[in-house]
N, C-alpha and C positions, 0 to 999 in steps of 0.2 A: 525787674526782669533782666535788664541789661546793666552791666557795670558801668560806672561813670567813665567817660573818655573825653579827651580834648579834640578829637578829630571826628569828622562825619563817620557814621556807623554803616559800613557796607559789608555784606556777606555774599558769598557765592556758592552755588551748588555746581560742582564740576560736571563736565560732559559725561554721558553714560549713565547718569543716575535718573531715577524717577523723581522728578522735581517735587510733585505733590507729596509723595511719600516721605522724601527727605525733609521737606518743610514741616510736615506733621511730626516727624520724630524729633526734630529740633525744638519745635514748640512744646512737645510733651516734656522733654528734658528740662526746659526752662520753666515750665509751669509747676514743676515738682515742688518748689519751695514757695509757691504763691498761694494765697487764700482763694477759695472759689469765687468770691466777689471781685477780687483783683483780676482773675482770669476772665470773668465776664466783661470787664471794662476794656480788655485788649481789642484793638481795632486792626483787622487784617484786610488790606486791599489787594485783590487779585485781578487778573486781566480777562478771565472768561467765566461764564456761568458754569460751564462744565467743571472747571477747576474748583469753583466754589462748592458745587455739589459733591465733588470727589473729596474735598477737604472735610466737609461736613460729615460725609459718610465714614471717613477714617476716624473722626472723633466719636461717632456713634458706635463704632466697632471696639473702641478701647474702653478703658475703665470709666465708670460714671463720673461726670464732672459737668460743670456749667460750660457752655460753649462761648468762645470769643465771638465778637461781632465780625462776621465775614461779609465784605462788600466788594462790589466791582469798582474799579478806578473810575469808570465812566459814570457811576452813580453820583459822583460829585456834581455833575451838571444839573442834577435835580434837587440838590440841597438848598433849603431855604435858610440862609445864614444872615441875610441882610435885606431889608426892604429896598435898598438902593439898587439891588441887582434884579432887573426885570426877568420874568420867566422867559425861557427859550421859545423862539418862534417855531411853530410846527413845521417840519420839513416840507410837507405837501403845500401848506399855505405859502411858504417862501417860493417854492417852485412855480406855483400858479401866478404869484405876483410878478416874479421876474419874467415869466413867459409872456405876460401881458406887455411888459416894457419892451421885450425883444420884438414882439409882433409889431408894436407901434414903431419901433426904429426901422424895421424891415419895410413897413409901409411907406415910410418917409424916404428911405434909400434902398430900393429893391436890389441894387447891385451888390450889397453886402453879403447876402445869402438868400436862399429860397425861403418862402413862407413855411414850407413843410419842415424846416429845420428849427423852428422856433423852440419847441420843447427840448430838443437835444441841446441846443445852445444854452437854454435856461438851466438844464441839468449841470452842464460844465461850469457855468457862471456861479451857480449856487455852491458847487464843490470848491471853486476858487475862493469864494467869499468865506466859506467855512474854514478853509486852510489858512487864509489870512488872519481870521479872528483867532484861530487856535494857536498860530505861531506868533501872534502879537504884531503883525505887519499892518500898519495903518495905510489907508489909501494914498496919503501923501508920499509914501515911499515909492509907489509906482510912478507917480508923476515926476519924481526926481531921477528916474533911471537914465543912464547914459544910453541913448538910442541913436547916437550919431552914425554908427555903422550898421544899423538895422534897416531892413527893407521896409517898403510901404505897408507891409502886413501889420506892423505895430500901430500905425495910424488907424487902420481899420479895427484892430482889436481894442484900441483905446476907446472907440465909440461905444463898444459893448461894455467895457469895464466901467465906463462912466455911469452906466445904468444902476450899478450897485452902490454908488457913492452915498445915496440917500439912506441906505440901511446902516451905514457906519455913523453918519451924522445924527440920525434919529436914535442911535443906540439900540437897534433891534438885533438882539443877539440870537444866534442859532445855538445848537447844542455844544459845539466845540468852543464857540466864543463865550458862552456862559460858564463852561467848565473852567476856562482860563480865568475868567473874572472871579469865580469862587476860589480858585487856587490863590490868586493874588490877594484876595481879601483874607484868606486864612493865613497867608504868610505875614501880612501886616499885623494880624492879631497875635500870631505866635511870636513875633519879634518882642513884644512887651509882655505877653502872657502865654508862655508855651504850655501845652498840655502836659500833665504829669503822668497820664496813663500811657501804656505802650501803644505805638502806632507802627505797623509794619506794611510795607509795600512789597509784594512778592510776585515774581513771575513776569514782570514788565521789563522791557529793555530801554524804556525812555525814549522811544523813537519820535514821539509827538512832543511838540513844544510844551503844552500845558502839563502833560504827564511828567516830562522831565523836570519842570519847575517844582511840581509837587514832590517828586522823589528827592530832589536836592533839599527841599525844605524839611521833609521828614527825616532825612539822614542827619540833619543837624539838631533835631529835637533831643531833649534829655533822655527820653525813652523811645526814640525813633530808630528804625532800622530798615535797610533795603536788602532784599534777598534776590540776587540775580540768577537767572537760569542759564545753564549751559556755558559755564565759564571755562575757557581754555587754559589749563594749567601747564600745557606743554609748549606754549609759544614763548620764545626767548624775549628778553627785555628789548633787544635791539629791533625786533620785529614789531613789538608793541609801539615803539617810538616812531616807526615808519607809517603807522596808520594815520595818515593825514589826508584830508579831502582834496588838497591841491596835488597830491601824489597819486590820486586814484584809489585811496584806501577806503572810501565810503562803502564800496561793495563787498568789503570783507565782513565775515560773520561777527567778529568781535569789535567792530568799529564803534558801535553804540556804547559799549562798556568803556572803551578808551575815552570817548567824549565825556561820559558821565564822571569817570574818575578825574579827568582833567578839570571839570567844572567844580569838583569838590576838593581839588588839591591833593588827591590821593594817587599813588602809583598803583597800577594793576597788581604788581607783585605784593603789595601791602594788604590786599583784600583777603581776609581770612575765609576759611571754608565754613559753611553753615553745617553743623552736624559732624558726621564721620569724616575724618580727614582722608580716608582711603579713596582712591580713584577706581571706579569700576572699569575693568578691562583696559588697563593702561596701554597695552600694545595697540589696541584699536584706536584709542584717542590720540596717541602719538602719530600713528599713520595718517589719520584724517587731518590732524592739525598740520602736518607737513604738506599734505597735498593741497591745502587751502592757503598756503603762504601767499602774500600779495604778489602780484605779477612781477614787480620790479626785483623781487628777491628769490625767484624760483631757481636761480642758480645755486641756492643753498641746498637744493635737493642732492647735488653732488657731494656737498660737504656733510650734511646731516643725514642723508639717506642711509649710509652704512651703519648708523647708530640704531636703525630699526632692526634689531636682531631677533625679533619674534614674529615674523610675518605669518608663520603658520598659526600661532595663537591669535593673531589679530584678525585673520580671515577665515578661520575654520567654521565659524557660524555665520559667514556672509555668503550670499548667493547672488549671482548676476544673471538676470533673465534678459536676453536680447531677442525679443519676439519678432517674427517676420511682419506681423500686422497688429494693429490695435486690438482686433478681435482675439487673436491668438494670445496676446498679452493678458487680456481680461480673463480668458479661459484658464490660463496657467495660474493666475493669481487666485481665481475662484477654487481651483483644485487644491492649492496650498492652504487656503482658508478652511476648506472642508477637512483637510487632514488635521489642522489645528483643533477644530472642534472635536474630532475623534480622539485626539491626544489630550484633551482637556486644557489646551493652551489658551491664554488670552491673546488675541491677535488684533492688530490695528493696521488698516490700510490708510496711508497718508498720500494725498495727491491733490493738487489744485485743479486737475482736469476732471470736471464734473461729468463729462461724457463718458470718460473711462470708468469712473466709479459707478455710474448707472449701468454700464455694460457688465461690470463685475456683479452688481446686485442681480441683474437678470440671469447671469450664469449661475449664481448661487441658488436661484429659485428651483433648479432641477432637483435639489436636495431639500427643498422646503425651508431654506435658511434665509431669514430676512435680517440683514445687518443693522446695527444701531448706527444710523447716519447722523452725525452732528449737524449737518447742513439741512437735513430734512428733505422735503420735496418742494421744488419751486411751485408757488401757488398757481401760476398760470398753466402748469401741467396737471394740476389736480382736477378732479371731476367738476367742482364748482367753477374753477378758473376757466377751463375749456368751455363750459356751458355759457358763462358770461361773455366770453370772446366770440363764440358762435352767434349769440344774439346780437352783439354789436356789429358783427359782420353783415348781418341782414339789414340792420339799420343803415349801414353805410353804403352797401352795394345793391340792396334790393334782394328780392327772393328769386332764386332759381331752383331747379329740381334738386341739384346736389346739396345746396345749403338747407333746403327743406328737409331732406331725408337725414342729413347729418344731425339736425336738431331733434327730429322725431325719434331717432334711434338712440339718442343720448339717454343714459340711465336716469338722469334727473328729470327728464320730461315725463309729465303725468306720474310723478313719483309718490303721490298721495293715495294711489289706488293700485289694484292688481294690474299687471302689465299684459295679461292675456289678450283682452279685446283690443287694447292699444296696439300690440304687436301685430295682430291679425289685420287691422285696418292699415297699418303702416306697410305691411308686406304687399297687400293688394294695391295700395296707392303706388308703391314703387314699381310694380309690374306695369301698371297703367302708364306711368310717366315714362318708363323705358320704351314701351312699345308705341305709344301714341302721343306722348308729350302732354302739354306744351313744355317748352324749355323754361318758360317763366310762369309757373302756376299763379293764378289769382283766385279771388273769392268765387267768381262765376264758374271757373273750370273745376274747382274743388267741389262745389255744391252740385254741379251737373253730374260729376262722377258719382257722388254719394247718392243722389236721387235715383240714378240708374240701377244701383245695387241695393236700394233700401228694402226691397221685398225680402231679400235673404238676410240683410243686416239692418234691422230697424233702428239701431242706435247710431248708424253711420252718419246720418245727416247732422245730428247734434255734434258728433265728433268732428266732422268737417267744418262746421260752423265755428267750433272752438279753435281749430287750427287757423282758420281764416282770421278770426279775431286777434289771434296772437301774432301772426307772421305776415299778413298781407297788408299791413299799414303802409301808406305811401312814404317814400324816402324823402327826408327833409332836403329841400333844394337850396335853402338859404341858411345863413348863420343863425344860431339861437343861443340864448344864455345857457351856461353850463348846467345850472339846476334843472332846466327843462330837458336836456339830454339825459341827465341821470334819472329823472322821474320816468321818462319814456322807457329807458333801458330796464330799470328795475320793475316797472309795470309789466313789460313783456315777459321778462324772465320769471317773475312770480306767477303770472297767469299760466305760462307754459309749464312751470314746475308743478303747480297744484293739480292740473288736469281739468277736464270739463266738469267734473262733479266734486272736486276736492275743496278743501278749505286752506286758508293761509297761503303758504308758499311751498307746500310739499316738503321734500327733503333737501331743498336748496341750501338752507343755512344750518343743516345738521352736521354732526360729527366735527372733528377738528378742522378739516379743510373748509367746511361750510362756515364754521365760526370765524375762521381767519378771513374768508372771503367777505363775510358780513362786516367784520371790523374794517377792512380796507375800503369797502364801498361806503360804509358809514362815515369814515374819515373823509372820503372824497366829498360826500354830501355836506358834511359839516363845514368844509372850507370852499364849497363851490362858489360862494359869492365873490371870491377873489379870482375866479377863472375867466370872468368876462364872457364875451360871446365867441363862439367858435363853430366851425362846420362840423358835421357829423363824422367826417373822416378824421379831423383833428381830435375829436372826442374819442374815436376808436384808438388812435395812437396813444392818447393819454391813458386810457383804461389798460391797454396792453402794457404800458410802462409800469404802472403802479401794481398791476397783478404780477408782473415778472419780478418785482422787488420783494414780494411777499414770500414767506416760507411756511410750510406745514410740518411740524415736528410731532412725533409721537414717541416719547421716551420708553413707553412700555411695550412697544410693538417689536423692536429689534431683539436679536439674539444678544444676551449679555456678554458673550465672549468674542463676538465678531463685531468690530468697531470700524467705522469710517470717520476719520478725522480730517479737518482742515489743517493747514500747516500751523495755524496759531495754537490749536489744541495740542498738537504734538510737541510744542515748545515746553510744556509744563507737566507732561505726564508720559508714561511709557507703557509697554505691554511685553508679554513674553516673546511675541513675534511681531516685528514691525516691518511693513512692506512699503517701500518708497516707490511709487509708480508714476509713470509719465515723465521720466527724467530725460526730457529732450529740450533743447533750446527753443524758446518761445512758449513752452508750457511750464517748465520748472527750471530756471526762473522764467516768469512770464515776460513777454515782450513789453517794453515800456509803452504805456498808452500815450498817443499823441496829445499834446497840449495845444488847444487852439488859440491860447492867449499869450503865453510866455514861453520863449525858448529857454534852453538850459542856462546860457549866460545871464539872461535877465532874471531868471528865478534865483540864481546864485547871488546876484547883486542885491535882490530884494530881500534875501534871507528866507526864502521859501524852500520847501523840500525838493531835493534833486531826484532824478529818476534812479540814481544809484542806491538811494535809500531802500527802495523796495527790493532791489536785488540783494542788498546786504541782509535785509531781514529774512528773505527766502534762504540765503546762504546759511544764516544762523539756524533756521528751522531744520534745514538739511543736516547741518553738522550735529545738532542735538539728537535728531532721530537716527542718523546712521551709526551712532555710537551705542545703540541699544544692544541688549544681550544677544538676540538673534535678529538678523536684518536681511531683507531681500531688496536688492536694487533692480528696478525693472524699467524697461523702455521698449518701444517698438522701433525697429530699424527702418520701417517704411510706414508712412501714413497712407490715407486713401488716395493721395495725389502724387507724392514724390518721396524720395529718400529723406530721412530725418537726420538732424545733427544732434549727437548726444549732448546732454547738459554739460556745461563747462566743468562742473564739479566731478562728474563721472569721468569726463575726458582726462582731467588732471589725475584722478586716482588710477585710471588704467595706464596712463603714461608713466606715472611714478613707479608703479609696481612693475611695469614692463622693463624699466631701467635698472631695477634692483636685482640683477642677475645673481650676484654672490649670495644674496639673502633668500634666493628661491622665489623672487617676485613673480616671474612668468609662470612658474609651476602653480603657485597659489592662485594666480589669476585664472589659469586654465581650470583649476579645481572649482573655482566660483562659477565659471561658465558651465562646467559639466553638471553641477548641481542645478543650475538654471535650465539646462537642456532636459534634465530628468522631468521637471514639471511641465515643460512644453510638450514633451513626448506623451506624458500621462494625460494632459488635457486633450491632445489630438486623439488619443485612444478613446477617451471618454466621449468625445464628440462624434467619433466615427460610428457608423451604423453597426449594430452587432451582427447582422447578417447582410451579405451583399445581395441586393436585389438585381437579378439579371435584367439587361436592357430589353425593352419591349421590341418585338419584331415589327416589321412593316406590315400593317394590317391589310387584309383583303377579304372581308367577310362575304359569304355567299348565302344570302337568305333564300328561302324557297320562292318559287315563281309567284304564288298568291300574295306574298308579302312585299313584292317589288312594286315600285310606283307605276300606276297605269295612266298617269297624266303628268306632263311637264310642260313648261312654257318654253318658247323659243329661246329666251335668254338663258334658260337653265341647261340647254343642250351643250353649250360651251363648257359649263361646269362638269357635266357628265363625261365629256371627253377628257378634260384636263385633270379633274380631281373627283373621280367617281365616289370616293369615300364621303365627300361633302353631301352628295345626293343621298347616300345611304343614311347618314346621320340625320339629315333633315326630313327625308320622306319616309324612311323605314322606321327609324327610331323616334321620329317626331320631335327632334331637338331643334329648336329655333334659337339662334344666338340673340341674346338681349342687346339692345342698343345701350351705349354707355349712359350712365346717369347724368354726367356733366355733358349735356348736348353741346355740340359745337357746329360751327358753320363749315360743313364738310363738302367735298366735291360732289357726292350724290345729291345733296340738297340743292346745290347750285344748278345741277342738271334738271332737277324737278322744277325749280323756279323758272328757268329758261323755257322749258317745255310749256309751262302754264302761260307764260307771256306770249309766246308765239301762237299757242292754241287760241287764245283770246283775240289776238290780232287777226288771225285767219277767219275765225268764226264770226267776227264782227264785220267781215266783208270790206275791210279798209283797202282802198286802192293803193298799191305800193308806189305808183307813179305820181300820186298827189304830192304837192309841195309840203303839206303838213303831215305826211305819212310818218316821218321820223319823229316828229313831236308827239303824235298820237301813240306811236309805239313806246316812247319813253314814258308817257303818262300811264300806260298800262303797266310798264315795268315798275314805276314808282308805287302803284297801287298793290301789285303782287308782292313786291319786296317788303312793303310796310306790313302786309298780312303774314307773309311766310318767313321773313327773316327778322327776328327780334334783336339782332345785334347791330347797333347803329354804325359802328366802324366798318363792319362787314358789308352792310347795306351800301355804304358809300363806295367801297371798293368794287363790289359786284355791279353796281350801277355804272361805274366807269367802264367796266369790261363790256357790259351790254351796249353802252354808248359806242364802244370801240368797234363792234361788229354790226351795229344797226344799219349803217349806210351800205355795207357790203351785202347784208341780208336782203335789203330792199331792192338793190340792183339785181340780184339773182332772182328775187321773187317776181320781178317784172317779167323776166324770161320764163319763169316757171308757169306764170298765169297767162302767158301769151297764147299758148296752144293747148291749154288744159284747164279743167275745172276741178276744184277740190270737192271730193265726195264726202269726206269727213275726217275728223281728227280723233285720236285716242280710240280707234275702232277695235272692238273686241272680236276675235275669231277663234274658232276651234274646229279641229278636223280629226276624225277617227281614222286609224289605220285599218286597212283591209285584212292584213295578214295576221296581226296580233291584236289583243284587246288593249289598245293604248290610244290615248287622245293627246294631240298636240294643241296647245293653246298659245295665244299671243295677242298683244295689243300693239297695233301699228300707230306710230306717231301721226302719220298723215298718209292718205291715199288720194291721189288725183286721177282723173280720167281724161285721157287725151282726146283730141277731136276725132281720132280714128277709133275710139272706144277701147283703148288699151290702158292698163293700169300703170301708174307711176307711184312708187312707194318711196317715202322720204322718212329718214330717221335722224333727228337732231342729235348732234354729238358735241358736248362741251369739253370732252376729254380727247384722248388720242384716238384718231380714226383707224380702224383695223385695215391692214394692208390687204392686197388681193390674195396673197398666199395664206395669210391668217384666216381669211374668210373661206378659202377653199378647204382648209384642213381642220379648223377649230371653231372660229366665230361664224356660225352659219345662220345667224339671226335673219339677215335680209334674204338670203337664199331660200330659207324655209318659209318666210313670209310670202315670197314670190310664188312658191309652190302652193301655199295655202290659198292665195288669190285665185290661181288657176283651178284649184279644187273647189272653189266656191265657199271657202271657210268664213269669209267676211260677208255676211248676208246683205249688208247695205251696198256692197260692191257687186256681188254676184260672181259668176264664173267667167272671168275674162282673161285674156292673155296679158302677161306682165311685160310691159315694154322696157322698164328700167327700175332698178332699186338702188337708192343712193343714200350714203351717209352724208349729211350736211354738216360740215365741220364748222363749229362756232367757237373753237378754242383759240389758242394763240396763233395757230397756223392758218386758220380760215381756209382749210383745204377740204374739198369734197372727194369722196371715194365711192365709185360705183361698184355694185356687186358684180362679180364675174359671171353673168348669166350666159354668156356665149360659151365659156369653158365648162360651166356646170348649169345646163338648162334646168328649168323648174321641175319638169316631170322626172328627169334623170336624178336630180337632187332628191326628190321624194322617194324614188325607188331605193336609192342608197340609204336614205334615212330609215325606211322600213326595214332594210337589212340590218342596220345598226341597232334598232330597237329590238329586232328579233334576237340578236345575240345577247342583248342585255336582259331579255326574258328567260334566257337559258340558265337554269339553276347552277350550271357548272362555271358560270362567269362570276368572278369576284370583283367587288368594288374596291379597287386598289387605291390607297391614299397617294395623292400627288403623282398621278400616273404620267401626266405629260404637261407639267407646269412650264410656262414660258420662261421663267427665271426661278432660280433657287431662293431668291430673296423674297419671293411671294409668301405672304402670310395668310393662311387660310383660317376661316372662322372655326374650323374643327381640328386644327393641328394639335391642340393640346389634348383632345380626346384620342387622337391617333398616336399621341406621345412622340410626335416628331421631334427630333433632336437626339433621342435614344437610338434612332436609325436615320439614315439618309437615303438619297435617291439611288445610291449604288447598291443598296441591299435588295435582295430578292423578296418579294411579298410572301407572306405566310397566308395561304388560302385556308379559310376556316368555314365549315358549314354552320349556319345559324338556324336553329330550330324555332 
């Protein structure tokens, strides 16, 4: 296949070419003189599965022939070439083992890190160990590092690094370590007995130590060859010579090739081209090459820039999108991809920003286009992944109403049967929980609800029993072995998925996502014995990590001409249209991940990979992709939080073109931006509504008199005055706002609890002057809080607040009871109006009777106490209760004169506020109230939304129904008659 040569055999595919296609053409031309059996013996090592599939597909499209053996470079780690090389340790097993060691170290010395960080530290330690094995760095190298000028951090790091020493001593290899051992074994064999059949490594840059060793060995074989992707033919020799790691050259896209050539004793200029010598779009490749010159020689822009005499040809198929937001960027990219489908182009979106690619996928859905995404869907975001995470959340945190409904509404719950009855029961249960609670459902509450409605739904009791069996198990309070956690987790998930009458595990493990989830959980079960004991919260963190590492791919689902590639795939293939998206600093190139163990000087001294290596690889991926036939460069000017910084490569390109005035650089740059603005404008037009919906007016409905409410409570009169529309929505339309599903410790609940505490204290007849009165009050508080407040932290906080006003309350209570007697608490009263058919109702917190036979009304207030002016004009609760007392509305009290009505302040201010009975006597208040209700019974009176709110920041329960925001308080109401 190859002619004999005395030098290592290196080939290069220049920038701007489809690497896979050029590789195939070169192979076909060389296979022409070979027999079919010789072709079948050819071994080709590629760097990605997608490239392997593409190369195989190209052979299938050509003339009939036997195929060469196409393998991945990483497959070497699985080769069984010697019994002396043990199999690689499973990554999950290694992680669990190291995590146990880390936890033990943290127990001995808790100052090193928190126990919660054990799994994260184990991940990074395993990654360090894998890198050391792959790069051939023995532990002894770390111990010999010069740490004289390092901080005490190295001493702490060394304690962790010591944990992995045993894995090197015992020769327990991971994947990278075994691959290096296999490569070293092959090199030893090839020294004395080299293979005679052709072996080719294609598409790899040799950035990893083991891969680089393998490539060097293959290049020296009699029939071995290396084919490098994206080789820069425009870079001068003096620039190649400057690519030195000590000079900051490792972040250059061609640095890996310079290193490989140097290790083989070959000059970059001596590397021949694989296949056609012609360079695709030479003007583009020259422009990009110059823009990416190493930083120390960017002054060469002035010298070499005038040589770029075809900027028009270099940039006429380039577009620059500078979107205002990531959403606008995604919409513009989706619009261009849609156009590519219409034009029959093959298009590829390349970006390391997975959030952006998901936004583009969502935007394409408006046209029913599903792209072929090489990364697939993260397993933890798939239906089975979410389901398993929801189950483990309940195991770790216990059951509350929100978690219960999340799982009951998941499509995998009860997936072995029809969902109709299940959905009906779930809807009814949600309404029950929203209106009546409890916040933390248990078996008793679920069965009680089911029994009450079993006459209409006979199957509900069995359904509730099934829910209880699945989800109301007690939370584990102590550590347990990992296998026990897994068994409980999968048992709950399986029972929940199959439903009350199903078999097996329903649809939990079906389809591609279910199959991948089952594989991941089976792998965890297989290695669980190495996980030791852990808390259920640690188990939740572990499950979340392993599910996040999984991927679900469906090659047959995506559109064949709309592709989403990672940067690695883009290195070895191309498309008619290539879109490079998310080109901002920190995204492309990605910010260097912090290394908790070794800083850059120590990594360099140890011979490990430097952070610049990743930047250099990203730069090469960018350089290869940006030289495609038609390319779009895209970025968002602003993120969700702040202004962004353009990628260094885009910045260099813009600055270079901006300075080439004589060559028309600024004009070409402007044309690139203009083409980008076209797609931004088109995306904005597509996203804009086709018809402009006029803003809603400020509503003021006028229902007929017979439809208006004929009964309100004293607390609703304030709402009637301030926001009449809320009364209309609730009383006329019958719309009651549902409580949130995730119930919280709200201010109204605190008020209810305080009322119950004080009611029990009063009704038990406890003397406030007794020395143990405060103790007994707090005992009542503890009992009520335990029953009514299921949140331990909130209980402690509210108890402290009650303790804070207890002494003040008892002191005032002594004065209140000195000359009066409590008639009752939570007294119900109602009073009909004489002029109109209307009844006013109310519940008084407490009514006392003085020695003179006059009523004293008290209302406990844990919030802000209404001022005198507020009571006179809006908050008329106590004034109306006083009038009701004198009208005899409270039967237990009778018709007596009201001496005083007082808000008892129990909030932070501990301030009481009396109702202004002198300025608004009870009977006078009642007469004005009758007049007020008479006006509201007039069919000409509209229920205006937000008529007299105290502040514009007030959020009403029915503002969304009134479409508040489309109008404001300065707009006149639109009065409408309602039939």
